[in-house]
Structures are given as structure tokens and as C-alpha cells.
PDB file as gemmi writes it, atoms N, CA and C in Angstrom:
CRYST1    1.000    1.000    1.000  90.00  90.00  90.00 P 1                      
ATOM      1  N   MET A   1      93.457  86.473 119.827  1.00  0.00           N  
ATOM      2  CA  MET A   1      92.458  86.890 119.341  1.00  0.00           C  
ATOM      3  C   MET A   1      90.814  86.608 118.820  1.00  0.00           C  
ATOM      4  N   GLU A   2      91.101  85.484 117.832  1.00  0.00           N  
ATOM      5  CA  GLU A   2      89.851  84.770 117.627  1.00  0.00           C  
ATOM      6  C   GLU A   2      89.591  83.926 118.751  1.00  0.00           C  
ATOM      7  N   ASP A   3      90.046  83.516 119.436  1.00  0.00           N  
ATOM      8  CA  ASP A   3      90.196  82.399 120.159  1.00  0.00           C  
ATOM      9  C   ASP A   3      89.380  82.470 121.971  1.00  0.00           C  
ATOM     10  N   HIS A   4      90.024  84.344 122.095  1.00  0.00           N  
ATOM     11  CA  HIS A   4      89.596  85.015 123.065  1.00  0.00           C  
ATOM     12  C   HIS A   4      87.790  85.365 122.661  1.00  0.00           C  
ATOM     13  N   TYR A   5      87.687  85.621 121.995  1.00  0.00           N  
ATOM     14  CA  TYR A   5      86.056  86.296 121.159  1.00  0.00           C  
ATOM     15  C   TYR A   5      85.392  85.032 120.806  1.00  0.00           C  
ATOM     16  N   ALA A   6      85.778  83.279 120.707  1.00  0.00           N  
ATOM     17  CA  ALA A   6      85.148  82.516 120.355  1.00  0.00           C  
ATOM     18  C   ALA A   6      84.582  81.970 121.964  1.00  0.00           C  
ATOM     19  N   GLN A   7      86.225  82.747 122.740  1.00  0.00           N  
ATOM     20  CA  GLN A   7      85.160  82.212 124.731  1.00  0.00           C  
ATOM     21  C   GLN A   7      84.438  83.035 125.108  1.00  0.00           C  
ATOM     22  N   GLY A   8      84.046  83.879 124.573  1.00  0.00           N  
ATOM     23  CA  GLY A   8      82.706  84.811 124.914  1.00  0.00           C  
ATOM     24  C   GLY A   8      83.743  85.888 125.509  1.00  0.00           C  
ATOM     25  N   ILE A   9      84.841  86.242 125.388  1.00  0.00           N  
ATOM     26  CA  ILE A   9      86.301  87.396 126.345  1.00  0.00           C  
ATOM     27  C   ILE A   9      85.937  88.333 125.027  1.00  0.00           C  
ATOM     28  N   LYS A  10      85.497  89.695 125.513  1.00  0.00           N  
ATOM     29  CA  LYS A  10      85.214  90.290 123.864  1.00  0.00           C  
ATOM     30  C   LYS A  10      86.541  90.568 123.711  1.00  0.00           C  
ATOM     31  N   LYS A  11      86.264  91.483 122.463  1.00  0.00           N  
ATOM     32  CA  LYS A  11      87.667  91.886 121.702  1.00  0.00           C  
ATOM     33  C   LYS A  11      89.306  93.682 122.721  1.00  0.00           C  
ATOM     34  N   ALA A  12      87.517  94.255 123.306  1.00  0.00           N  
ATOM     35  CA  ALA A  12      88.447  95.517 123.812  1.00  0.00           C  
ATOM     36  C   ALA A  12      88.691  95.318 125.011  1.00  0.00           C  
ATOM     37  N   GLU A  13      88.593  93.844 125.839  1.00  0.00           N  
ATOM     38  CA  GLU A  13      88.484  93.391 126.620  1.00  0.00           C  
ATOM     39  C   GLU A  13      90.512  92.537 126.896  1.00  0.00           C  
ATOM     40  N   THR A  14      90.397  92.196 125.663  1.00  0.00           N  
ATOM     41  CA  THR A  14      91.773  91.184 125.319  1.00  0.00           C  
ATOM     42  C   THR A  14      92.639  92.351 125.078  1.00  0.00           C  
ATOM     43  N   LEU A  15      92.340  93.449 124.010  1.00  0.00           N  
ATOM     44  CA  LEU A  15      92.791  94.389 123.648  1.00  0.00           C  
ATOM     45  C   LEU A  15      94.103  95.464 125.582  1.00  0.00           C  
ATOM     46  N   ARG A  16      92.788  95.954 126.206  1.00  0.00           N  
ATOM     47  CA  ARG A  16      93.287  96.661 127.294  1.00  0.00           C  
ATOM     48  C   ARG A  16      93.963  95.182 128.255  1.00  0.00           C  
ATOM     49  N   SER A  17      93.604  94.157 127.912  1.00  0.00           N  
ATOM     50  CA  SER A  17      95.004  93.483 128.843  1.00  0.00           C  
ATOM     51  C   SER A  17      96.324  93.541 127.633  1.00  0.00           C  
ATOM     52  N   LEU A  18      96.121  93.470 126.843  1.00  0.00           N  
ATOM     53  CA  LEU A  18      97.887  93.670 125.969  1.00  0.00           C  
ATOM     54  C   LEU A  18      98.174  94.207 126.753  1.00  0.00           C  
ATOM     55  N   GLY A  19      97.313  95.788 126.620  1.00  0.00           N  
ATOM     56  CA  GLY A  19      97.545  97.156 126.569  1.00  0.00           C  
ATOM     57  C   GLY A  19      98.210  97.829 125.185  1.00  0.00           C  
ATOM     58  N   VAL A  20      97.078  97.243 124.000  1.00  0.00           N  
ATOM     59  CA  VAL A  20      96.874  97.991 123.059  1.00  0.00           C  
ATOM     60  C   VAL A  20      95.570  98.469 122.352  1.00  0.00           C  
ATOM     61  N   SER A  21      95.647  99.749 122.154  1.00  0.00           N  
ATOM     62  CA  SER A  21      94.340 100.293 121.950  1.00  0.00           C  
ATOM     63  C   SER A  21      93.611 100.018 120.833  1.00  0.00           C  
ATOM     64  N   ARG A  22      92.584 100.202 121.001  1.00  0.00           N  
ATOM     65  CA  ARG A  22      91.442  99.269 120.035  1.00  0.00           C  
ATOM     66  C   ARG A  22      91.797 100.173 118.350  1.00  0.00           C  
ATOM     67  N   SER A  23      92.331 101.128 118.901  1.00  0.00           N  
ATOM     68  CA  SER A  23      92.922 102.280 117.011  1.00  0.00           C  
ATOM     69  C   SER A  23      93.567 101.515 116.909  1.00  0.00           C  
ATOM     70  N   THR A  24      94.959 101.351 117.713  1.00  0.00           N  
ATOM     71  CA  THR A  24      96.099 100.298 116.837  1.00  0.00           C  
ATOM     72  C   THR A  24      95.535  98.944 116.147  1.00  0.00           C  
ATOM     73  N   TYR A  25      94.489  98.330 117.039  1.00  0.00           N  
ATOM     74  CA  TYR A  25      94.668  97.141 116.193  1.00  0.00           C  
ATOM     75  C   TYR A  25      93.907  96.802 114.884  1.00  0.00           C  
ATOM     76  N   TYR A  26      92.826  98.090 115.172  1.00  0.00           N  
ATOM     77  CA  TYR A  26      91.760  97.818 113.871  1.00  0.00           C  
ATOM     78  C   TYR A  26      92.912  98.761 112.704  1.00  0.00           C  
ATOM     79  N   GLY A  27      93.650  99.704 113.249  1.00  0.00           N  
ATOM     80  CA  GLY A  27      94.886  99.850 111.760  1.00  0.00           C  
ATOM     81  C   GLY A  27      95.586  98.933 111.446  1.00  0.00           C  
ATOM     82  N   TRP A  28      95.637  97.911 112.161  1.00  0.00           N  
ATOM     83  CA  TRP A  28      96.887  97.210 112.196  1.00  0.00           C  
ATOM     84  C   TRP A  28      96.134  95.943 111.296  1.00  0.00           C  
ATOM     85  N   LEU A  29      94.840  96.011 110.638  1.00  0.00           N  
ATOM     86  CA  LEU A  29      93.745  94.816 110.782  1.00  0.00           C  
ATOM     87  C   LEU A  29      93.780  95.545 108.702  1.00  0.00           C  
ATOM     88  N   LYS A  30      93.467  96.925 108.954  1.00  0.00           N  
ATOM     89  CA  LYS A  30      93.515  97.236 107.595  1.00  0.00           C  
ATOM     90  C   LYS A  30      94.826  97.272 107.010  1.00  0.00           C  
ATOM     91  N   ARG A  31      95.638  97.879 107.538  1.00  0.00           N  
ATOM     92  CA  ARG A  31      97.418  97.558 107.009  1.00  0.00           C  
ATOM     93  C   ARG A  31      97.534  96.112 106.409  1.00  0.00           C  
ATOM     94  N   THR A  32      97.133  95.243 107.310  1.00  0.00           N  
ATOM     95  CA  THR A  32      97.951  93.665 106.926  1.00  0.00           C  
ATOM     96  C   THR A  32      97.375  92.861 105.468  1.00  0.00           C  
ATOM     97  N   PRO A  33      98.029  93.187 104.404  1.00  0.00           N  
ATOM     98  CA  PRO A  33      97.591  92.693 103.109  1.00  0.00           C  
ATOM     99  C   PRO A  33      97.037  92.211 102.691  1.00  0.00           C  
ATOM    100  N   LYS A  34      96.398  92.195 101.733  1.00  0.00           N  
ATOM    101  CA  LYS A  34      95.091  90.768 101.435  1.00  0.00           C  
ATOM    102  C   LYS A  34      96.121  89.835 100.117  1.00  0.00           C  
ATOM    103  N   ALA A  35      94.994  88.294  99.848  1.00  0.00           N  
ATOM    104  CA  ALA A  35      95.865  88.290  99.014  1.00  0.00           C  
ATOM    105  C   ALA A  35      95.625  88.633  96.924  1.00  0.00           C  
ATOM    106  N   SER A  36      94.199  89.209  97.615  1.00  0.00           N  
ATOM    107  CA  SER A  36      93.683  89.379  96.046  1.00  0.00           C  
ATOM    108  C   SER A  36      94.838  90.872  96.021  1.00  0.00           C  
ATOM    109  N   ALA A  37      95.224  91.328  96.365  1.00  0.00           N  
ATOM    110  CA  ALA A  37      95.974  92.640  96.406  1.00  0.00           C  
ATOM    111  C   ALA A  37      96.722  92.351  95.462  1.00  0.00           C  
ATOM    112  N   PHE A  38      97.274  91.649  95.821  1.00  0.00           N  
ATOM    113  CA  PHE A  38      98.613  91.022  94.738  1.00  0.00           C  
ATOM    114  C   PHE A  38      98.560  90.139  93.268  1.00  0.00           C  
ATOM    115  N   ASN A  39      97.259  89.878  93.487  1.00  0.00           N  
ATOM    116  CA  ASN A  39      96.422  89.209  92.015  1.00  0.00           C  
ATOM    117  C   ASN A  39      95.909  90.003  91.062  1.00  0.00           C  
ATOM    118  N   SER A  40      96.457  91.216  90.416  1.00  0.00           N  
ATOM    119  CA  SER A  40      95.601  92.201  89.503  1.00  0.00           C  
ATOM    120  C   SER A  40      95.088  91.618  88.420  1.00  0.00           C  
ATOM    121  N   ILE A  41      94.109  91.996  87.568  1.00  0.00           N  
ATOM    122  CA  ILE A  41      93.380  91.235  86.672  1.00  0.00           C  
ATOM    123  C   ILE A  41      94.071  92.739  85.619  1.00  0.00           C  
ATOM    124  N   LEU A  42      94.961  93.561  85.775  1.00  0.00           N  
ATOM    125  CA  LEU A  42      95.377  94.176  84.925  1.00  0.00           C  
ATOM    126  C   LEU A  42      96.663  94.333  84.467  1.00  0.00           C  
ATOM    127  N   ALA A  43      97.422  92.608  85.820  1.00  0.00           N  
ATOM    128  CA  ALA A  43      98.849  93.074  85.363  1.00  0.00           C  
ATOM    129  C   ALA A  43      99.510  92.067  84.376  1.00  0.00           C  
ATOM    130  N   LEU A  44     100.048  92.468  83.362  1.00  0.00           N  
ATOM    131  CA  LEU A  44     100.934  91.333  82.395  1.00  0.00           C  
ATOM    132  C   LEU A  44     101.046  90.061  82.215  1.00  0.00           C  
ATOM    133  N   THR A  45     100.146  89.175  81.327  1.00  0.00           N  
ATOM    134  CA  THR A  45     100.349  87.651  81.462  1.00  0.00           C  
ATOM    135  C   THR A  45     102.329  88.217  80.723  1.00  0.00           C  
ATOM    136  N   GLU A  46     103.104  86.779  81.325  1.00  0.00           N  
ATOM    137  CA  GLU A  46     103.867  86.500  80.209  1.00  0.00           C  
ATOM    138  C   GLU A  46     103.866  86.591  78.681  1.00  0.00           C  
ATOM    139  N   VAL A  47     102.920  86.579  78.757  1.00  0.00           N  
ATOM    140  CA  VAL A  47     103.658  86.463  76.822  1.00  0.00           C  
ATOM    141  C   VAL A  47     103.038  87.616  76.646  1.00  0.00           C  
ATOM    142  N   GLU A  48     102.648  88.497  77.278  1.00  0.00           N  
ATOM    143  CA  GLU A  48     102.156  89.242  76.815  1.00  0.00           C  
ATOM    144  C   GLU A  48     103.429  90.717  77.438  1.00  0.00           C  
ATOM    145  N   ALA A  49     103.748  90.178  78.485  1.00  0.00           N  
ATOM    146  CA  ALA A  49     105.271  91.170  79.188  1.00  0.00           C  
ATOM    147  C   ALA A  49     106.163  90.318  78.419  1.00  0.00           C  
ATOM    148  N   ARG A  50     106.186  89.157  77.629  1.00  0.00           N  
ATOM    149  CA  ARG A  50     107.785  88.991  76.911  1.00  0.00           C  
ATOM    150  C   ARG A  50     107.292  89.415  75.316  1.00  0.00           C  
ATOM    151  N   ALA A  51     106.039  89.996  75.115  1.00  0.00           N  
ATOM    152  CA  ALA A  51     106.028  90.195  73.247  1.00  0.00           C  
ATOM    153  C   ALA A  51     106.173  91.223  73.674  1.00  0.00           C  
ATOM    154  N   VAL A  52     105.868  92.265  74.992  1.00  0.00           N  
ATOM    155  CA  VAL A  52     106.539  94.064  74.992  1.00  0.00           C  
ATOM    156  C   VAL A  52     108.537  94.097  74.539  1.00  0.00           C  
ATOM    157  N   LEU A  53     108.616  93.172  75.771  1.00  0.00           N  
ATOM    158  CA  LEU A  53     110.146  93.097  75.491  1.00  0.00           C  
ATOM    159  C   LEU A  53     111.005  92.261  73.803  1.00  0.00           C  
ATOM    160  N   GLU A  54     110.322  91.394  73.483  1.00  0.00           N  
ATOM    161  CA  GLU A  54     110.385  91.337  71.969  1.00  0.00           C  
ATOM    162  C   GLU A  54     110.646  92.087  70.593  1.00  0.00           C  
ATOM    163  N   LYS A  55     109.147  92.754  70.817  1.00  0.00           N  
ATOM    164  CA  LYS A  55     109.272  93.851  70.167  1.00  0.00           C  
ATOM    165  C   LYS A  55     109.716  95.579  70.339  1.00  0.00           C  
ATOM    166  N   LYS A  56     110.626  95.321  71.823  1.00  0.00           N  
ATOM    167  CA  LYS A  56     111.414  96.958  72.432  1.00  0.00           C  
ATOM    168  C   LYS A  56     112.731  96.146  71.301  1.00  0.00           C  
ATOM    169  N   GLN A  57     112.757  95.503  71.387  1.00  0.00           N  
ATOM    170  CA  GLN A  57     114.370  94.715  71.631  1.00  0.00           C  
ATOM    171  C   GLN A  57     114.779  94.699  69.732  1.00  0.00           C  
ATOM    172  N   ALA A  58     113.637  94.717  69.399  1.00  0.00           N  
ATOM    173  CA  ALA A  58     113.116  94.178  67.623  1.00  0.00           C  
ATOM    174  C   ALA A  58     113.524  95.951  67.474  1.00  0.00           C  
ATOM    175  N   GLU A  59     113.028  96.687  67.751  1.00  0.00           N  
ATOM    176  CA  GLU A  59     112.654  98.196  67.222  1.00  0.00           C  
ATOM    177  C   GLU A  59     112.385  98.921  68.581  1.00  0.00           C  
ATOM    178  N   PRO A  60     114.176  99.252  69.100  1.00  0.00           N  
ATOM    179  CA  PRO A  60     114.283 100.323  69.916  1.00  0.00           C  
ATOM    180  C   PRO A  60     113.768 101.702  69.938  1.00  0.00           C  
ATOM    181  N   HIS A  61     113.126 101.696  68.648  1.00  0.00           N  
ATOM    182  CA  HIS A  61     113.329 103.445  68.738  1.00  0.00           C  
ATOM    183  C   HIS A  61     111.935 104.170  68.788  1.00  0.00           C  
ATOM    184  N   LEU A  62     110.867 102.658  69.077  1.00  0.00           N  
ATOM    185  CA  LEU A  62     109.293 102.786  69.404  1.00  0.00           C  
ATOM    186  C   LEU A  62     108.981 103.457  70.931  1.00  0.00           C  
ATOM    187  N   SER A  63     108.103 103.707  70.829  1.00  0.00           N  
ATOM    188  CA  SER A  63     108.033 104.701  72.335  1.00  0.00           C  
ATOM    189  C   SER A  63     106.582 103.617  72.694  1.00  0.00           C  
ATOM    190  N   HIS A  64     106.634 103.710  73.466  1.00  0.00           N  
ATOM    191  CA  HIS A  64     106.083 103.139  74.840  1.00  0.00           C  
ATOM    192  C   HIS A  64     104.102 102.856  74.337  1.00  0.00           C  
ATOM    193  N   ARG A  65     104.072 104.201  73.533  1.00  0.00           N  
ATOM    194  CA  ARG A  65     102.777 104.214  73.320  1.00  0.00           C  
ATOM    195  C   ARG A  65     102.319 103.135  72.219  1.00  0.00           C  
ATOM    196  N   ARG A  66     103.499 103.543  70.918  1.00  0.00           N  
ATOM    197  CA  ARG A  66     103.797 103.053  69.994  1.00  0.00           C  
ATOM    198  C   ARG A  66     103.393 101.285  69.885  1.00  0.00           C  
ATOM    199  N   ILE A  67     104.950 100.719  70.714  1.00  0.00           N  
ATOM    200  CA  ILE A  67     104.985  99.142  71.203  1.00  0.00           C  
ATOM    201  C   ILE A  67     103.121  99.311  71.899  1.00  0.00           C  
ATOM    202  N   SER A  68     102.483  99.918  72.273  1.00  0.00           N  
ATOM    203  CA  SER A  68     101.286  99.302  73.013  1.00  0.00           C  
ATOM    204  C   SER A  68     100.297  99.306  72.058  1.00  0.00           C  
ATOM    205  N   GLY A  69     100.146 100.514  70.863  1.00  0.00           N  
ATOM    206  CA  GLY A  69      99.284 100.072  69.538  1.00  0.00           C  
ATOM    207  C   GLY A  69      99.627  99.105  68.623  1.00  0.00           C  
ATOM    208  N   VAL A  70     100.984  99.037  68.639  1.00  0.00           N  
ATOM    209  CA  VAL A  70     101.429  98.439  67.394  1.00  0.00           C  
ATOM    210  C   VAL A  70     101.037  96.540  68.154  1.00  0.00           C  
ATOM    211  N   LEU A  71     101.116  96.391  69.875  1.00  0.00           N  
ATOM    212  CA  LEU A  71     101.069  94.467  69.892  1.00  0.00           C  
ATOM    213  C   LEU A  71      99.019  94.540  70.087  1.00  0.00           C  
ATOM    214  N   ARG A  72      98.960  95.565  70.079  1.00  0.00           N  
ATOM    215  CA  ARG A  72      97.032  95.917  70.552  1.00  0.00           C  
ATOM    216  C   ARG A  72      96.520  95.058  69.134  1.00  0.00           C  
ATOM    217  N   GLN A  73      97.549  95.961  67.738  1.00  0.00           N  
ATOM    218  CA  GLN A  73      97.083  95.371  66.565  1.00  0.00           C  
ATOM    219  C   GLN A  73      96.584  93.997  66.165  1.00  0.00           C  
ATOM    220  N   GLU A  74      97.940  93.765  67.128  1.00  0.00           N  
ATOM    221  CA  GLU A  74      98.666  91.714  66.535  1.00  0.00           C  
ATOM    222  C   GLU A  74      97.636  90.836  67.944  1.00  0.00           C  
ATOM    223  N   GLY A  75      96.339  91.701  68.563  1.00  0.00           N  
ATOM    224  CA  GLY A  75      96.085  90.720  69.475  1.00  0.00           C  
ATOM    225  C   GLY A  75      96.320  91.060  70.949  1.00  0.00           C  
ATOM    226  N   TYR A  76      97.116  91.274  71.352  1.00  0.00           N  
ATOM    227  CA  TYR A  76      96.950  91.505  72.898  1.00  0.00           C  
ATOM    228  C   TYR A  76      96.669  92.615  73.205  1.00  0.00           C  
ATOM    229  N   SER A  77      96.267  92.699  74.619  1.00  0.00           N  
ATOM    230  CA  SER A  77      95.451  93.967  75.242  1.00  0.00           C  
ATOM    231  C   SER A  77      96.991  94.333  76.630  1.00  0.00           C  
ATOM    232  N   ILE A  78      97.294  95.506  75.663  1.00  0.00           N  
ATOM    233  CA  ILE A  78      98.045  96.056  76.396  1.00  0.00           C  
ATOM    234  C   ILE A  78      98.110  97.541  76.572  1.00  0.00           C  
ATOM    235  N   SER A  79      98.338  98.262  78.001  1.00  0.00           N  
ATOM    236  CA  SER A  79      98.268  99.196  78.099  1.00  0.00           C  
ATOM    237  C   SER A  79      98.792 100.166  78.014  1.00  0.00           C  
ATOM    238  N   PRO A  80      99.359 101.648  77.850  1.00  0.00           N  
ATOM    239  CA  PRO A  80     100.277 101.922  77.170  1.00  0.00           C  
ATOM    240  C   PRO A  80     101.022 102.187  78.662  1.00  0.00           C  
ATOM    241  N   SER A  81     100.503 102.939  79.743  1.00  0.00           N  
ATOM    242  CA  SER A  81     100.639 102.713  81.438  1.00  0.00           C  
ATOM    243  C   SER A  81     101.728 101.503  81.970  1.00  0.00           C  
ATOM    244  N   ASN A  82     101.328 100.213  80.943  1.00  0.00           N  
ATOM    245  CA  ASN A  82     101.707  98.665  81.448  1.00  0.00           C  
ATOM    246  C   ASN A  82     103.024  98.818  81.043  1.00  0.00           C  
ATOM    247  N   CYS A  83     102.788  99.185  79.432  1.00  0.00           N  
ATOM    248  CA  CYS A  83     104.287  99.139  78.720  1.00  0.00           C  
ATOM    249  C   CYS A  83     105.343  99.748  78.849  1.00  0.00           C  
ATOM    250  N   TYR A  84     104.237 101.271  79.914  1.00  0.00           N  
ATOM    251  CA  TYR A  84     105.957 102.442  80.444  1.00  0.00           C  
ATOM    252  C   TYR A  84     106.297 101.898  81.565  1.00  0.00           C  
ATOM    253  N   HIS A  85     105.348 101.453  82.272  1.00  0.00           N  
ATOM    254  CA  HIS A  85     105.643 100.958  83.452  1.00  0.00           C  
ATOM    255  C   HIS A  85     106.881  99.572  83.127  1.00  0.00           C  
ATOM    256  N   MET A  86     107.137  98.615  82.263  1.00  0.00           N  
ATOM    257  CA  MET A  86     107.676  97.319  82.406  1.00  0.00           C  
ATOM    258  C   MET A  86     109.596  98.291  81.661  1.00  0.00           C  
ATOM    259  N   LEU A  87     108.972  98.544  80.703  1.00  0.00           N  
ATOM    260  CA  LEU A  87     109.816  99.975  80.369  1.00  0.00           C  
ATOM    261  C   LEU A  87     110.891 100.360  81.229  1.00  0.00           C  
ATOM    262  N   LYS A  88     110.405 100.893  81.706  1.00  0.00           N  
ATOM    263  CA  LYS A  88     110.782 102.027  82.775  1.00  0.00           C  
ATOM    264  C   LYS A  88     111.987 100.923  83.341  1.00  0.00           C  
ATOM    265  N   GLU A  89     111.072 100.345  84.585  1.00  0.00           N  
ATOM    266  CA  GLU A  89     111.939  98.807  85.182  1.00  0.00           C  
ATOM    267  C   GLU A  89     113.783  98.621  84.918  1.00  0.00           C  
ATOM    268  N   ARG A  90     113.600  98.422  83.315  1.00  0.00           N  
ATOM    269  CA  ARG A  90     114.236  97.908  82.632  1.00  0.00           C  
ATOM    270  C   ARG A  90     115.692  99.620  82.668  1.00  0.00           C  
ATOM    271  N   GLY A  91     114.907 100.290  82.294  1.00  0.00           N  
ATOM    272  CA  GLY A  91     116.243 102.080  81.696  1.00  0.00           C  
ATOM    273  C   GLY A  91     115.554 101.878  80.801  1.00  0.00           C  
ATOM    274  N   TRP A  92     114.954 101.453  79.697  1.00  0.00           N  
ATOM    275  CA  TRP A  92     114.820 101.374  78.266  1.00  0.00           C  
ATOM    276  C   TRP A  92     113.210 102.719  77.983  1.00  0.00           C  
ATOM    277  N   VAL A  93     113.609 103.409  78.922  1.00  0.00           N  
ATOM    278  CA  VAL A  93     112.479 104.389  78.887  1.00  0.00           C  
ATOM    279  C   VAL A  93     112.975 106.290  78.601  1.00  0.00           C  
ATOM    280  N   TRP A  94     113.183 106.733  77.615  1.00  0.00           N  
ATOM    281  CA  TRP A  94     113.744 107.901  77.611  1.00  0.00           C  
ATOM    282  C   TRP A  94     113.013 109.042  77.580  1.00  0.00           C  
ATOM    283  N   PRO A  95     113.583 110.215  78.248  1.00  0.00           N  
ATOM    284  CA  PRO A  95     112.411 111.718  77.935  1.00  0.00           C  
ATOM    285  C   PRO A  95     112.224 111.674  76.559  1.00  0.00           C  
ATOM    286  N   GLN A  96     110.817 112.132  76.289  1.00  0.00           N  
ATOM    287  CA  GLN A  96     110.517 112.197  74.975  1.00  0.00           C  
ATOM    288  C   GLN A  96     110.369 113.540  74.887  1.00  0.00           C  
ATOM    289  N   PRO A  97     110.582 114.430  73.965  1.00  0.00           N  
ATOM    290  CA  PRO A  97     110.285 116.483  73.827  1.00  0.00           C  
ATOM    291  C   PRO A  97     109.513 116.107  73.492  1.00  0.00           C  
ATOM    292  N   LEU A  98     109.057 117.510  74.129  1.00  0.00           N  
ATOM    293  CA  LEU A  98     107.693 118.409  73.859  1.00  0.00           C  
ATOM    294  C   LEU A  98     107.444 119.425  72.251  1.00  0.00           C  
ATOM    295  N   ARG A  99     106.748 119.573  72.340  1.00  0.00           N  
ATOM    296  CA  ARG A  99     106.324 119.663  70.589  1.00  0.00           C  
ATOM    297  C   ARG A  99     106.425 121.034  70.707  1.00  0.00           C  
TER     298      ARG A  99                                                      
END                                                                             
């Protein structure tokens, strides 16, 4: 597509010759994953993930919120939601009773 555009052929003409509508083409461009979407700054590092797992193994009665709080006091920056998602993937989350 870009080769045709570089040669002076408009995108609309190229798409028409291929039998593809412009809306389909631009929708396809939007759905193409970007490399930066996979490298979130909010993702846990391996050290933080290991710390969560070690804390849960050492003290299985702690909830994800408590683990997050304890690890934050130790200098890690781990949110309760990150901790919850990691523990849920492993099946280590149990239902919390309502007060």
C-alpha cells in the first residue's frame, strides 16, 4: 500500500482496485497491535512478582490488599489490583466475606 502511495497512486484507488472499502482498511489499521501496548509501565517487574509470590507462600492467609501493603512498606511499588491479578491467575484468591 505504501509503495503505491510513494509512486503517486492514491490509497483510495489502490483499495478500490483490491475491492476493499476505505473504512475496512482504516479499521484494520486501528486494530493492528502496537509494540508499546505490550510494555506497560504499570506491569510488575520480575523482582516484584517474585516478592508477591514469596509473600503469599510464606503467609497464605494474607489477602492481596494486605500483601500489597506489606510489600509497599518494604520498598516495592505494587498496587493491590496488580497483586490480585497475579494471584488470581494462579488460583490463590478466595472470596472475601462481606461485613
